C-alpha positions in Angstrom: -8.2 8.2 -10.7 -7.2 6.5 -7.5 -9.4 6.2 -4.4 -7.5 7.7 -1.5 -9.2 5.4 1.0 -8.0 2.4 -0.8 -4.5 3.8 -1.0 -4.5 4.5 2.7 -5.7 1.0 3.6 -3.2 -0.7 1.3 -0.3 1.4 2.5 -1.2 0.9 6.2 -1.5 -2.8 5.6 1.9 -2.9 3.9 3.5 -0.8 6.7 2.2 -3.0 9.5 2.9 -6.4 7.8 -0.7 -7.2 7.4 -2.1 -9.9 5.2 -3.2 -9.6 1.6 -6.9 -10.5 1.7 -6.6 -12.0 -1.8 -3.6 -14.4 -1.1 -3.6 -14.7 2.7 0.2 -13.9 2.8 1.9 -10.8 4.0 1.0 -7.8 1.8 3.9 -6.3 -0.1 4.1 -3.5 -2.6 4.7 -6.0 -5.5 1.2 -7.3 -4.9 -0.2 -4.0 -6.4 -0.3 -4.4 -10.2 -2.1 -1.2 -11.1 0.7 1.4 -11.7 -1.4 4.4 -10.6 -2.3 2.7 -7.3 1.3 1.4 -6.8 2.7 5.0 -7.2 0.0 6.4 -4.9 0.8 3.8 -2.2 4.5 4.4 -2.5 4.0 8.2 -2.2 1.7 7.6 0.8 4.2 5.4 2.6 7.0 7.9 1.9 5.0 10.8 3.0 3.6 9.2 6.2 6.6 7.3 7.6 8.9 9.1 9.9 12.6 8.7 9.3 12.4 8.3 5.6 
């Protein structure tokens, strides 16, 4: 089960070009290794981005 707050934070950070707190570089979808979270973040981005 994924935490929706974590998904929202990760997705917003990816969308805005924010930094990955673990590595200190720009956060990208490939940084998410858990498949359930990765799918949830992808779905959040697709559902909350206009023009997609």
